[in-house]
N, C-alpha and C positions, 0 to 999 in steps of 0.2 A: 402839855397837859396829858396825863395818863389816867385811864379809867381802869380800875381794878374790880374784878367781879369776885367777891368773897364767897358767895354761896351760889354757885352755878348748879342748877338742878335740871334733870332731864337729859335727853340725848339729842344729838344733832341729826339732821336728815341724812347726812353722809354716813353716819354710823349705822343708822337703820338700813340704808341701802346696801352697805357692805354685808350686814348680817343676812339680809334677804338673798343677796347673791350667793353667799356661802351655802345657805340652806338649799337654794335651787340647784347648785352644783352637786351637793351631796344627794339630793333626791334623784337627780338625773342619773347618777351612778348606781344608787341603791335599788331603785324600783325595778329595772330590768333584771338585776340579780335576784331580787325577791320573786319575780314572776318565774324565772328559771327554776328556782328552788321549789316553788309550788307545783310546777309541771313535773319535775322529777319525783316529788312525793306522790303525786297521783299515778305516775307510771309505776312506782314501786308497789302501790296498792293493787294495780292491775296485774303485775307479775305475780304477786302473792295470790290473787284470785285465780290466775291461770294454774298455779301449782295446786290449789284446792280442786279445781276442775279436773286436772290431770289425775289426782288421787281418786276422784270419783270415777273417772274412766277406768282406772285400774281395778277398783272394787267391782265395777260392772263386769269387767273381763273375768275376774276371779269367780263371780257367781254364774256367768253365762258362757264362759270360754270363747267369747267373741266380743268385740267392741260395739258392733252394730246390732244389738239384740232388738227384738220386736218391741215396738212401743217405746223405744229409748228417746228420752228428751233430756236436755241439760237441766239440772236442778236449778231452782231459783235461790241461789245462795245469798246470804246477807251482803257479801262483798260485791256481788253483781248489782244489787239494789242500790247500794251506797254510791257506786260509781257509774250509775246508769246514764247520767248526763254527760259523762266524759268518755266512756268506752262502751262499745257494743261487743258482746261475747257470742261466739258461734263455734260450732264444731263440725268437722267432716270425719266420718268414720266408715271404715270397711271392716271386714271380718277380723283382720289381724293388725290393722293400723288405725290411727286417729291423729288428728291435728286439732288442737283447741286454739282459738285465735281471739285476741282482743284488738279491736280496731278503734282508733281514736275518733272522737266526734265532738262537736261543740267547741269549747275553748281549748280542748286538748290538741286539736289539729295544728296548733302553732308549734307543737313539738315535732317538727318536720322530719327529724332523723329517725324517729321511733313511732311512726304512724300506726304500724301493725306489728303486734307482738304475738308470738305463738310458741307452742311446745307440742312435740309429737310423742308417740308411744315409746320411742327410744330415749326420751328425755332430752332430745336435741332442742335447744332454744333457737327460735327463728325470729328474724327481724326483717320486715318488709321484703320478704322473699330473698334476703341476702343472708348467707351463713358465715360471713367473715367474722373472725374472732374479735376484731375491733368494734364492729357494729353490735355484736352480742354483748361485749363488755360494757359498751356505753349505755345500752338500753336495758340490760338485765342487771 
């Protein structure tokens, strides 16, 4: 005696479990990659902001013939406001030199290779006090 099912509808539990497992594996691979991409995009925004601050420093030097003019403060640029929860910007200036730095904070500290980014008056890009070409290429 054989029983034939002519109109089988729906899915079995095994089929649903296989689909859930495949989706879980894809999510486990994709999510860290997505987070890495988000961190890199915020880092790119910070490097762009550092370049704007560097241009500001050069304009200040052109006007005052020194980087550390009286009453000098970093301007509150839009890029600094937008990334305020991810980077803190600071500068150290002397008469003929300066360094502008963006230090990661909040969720951006997970970007461990590029915690601190900077640029100086010579246009040298700095990374965590390391000036190796590989570190600069990765972070800038």
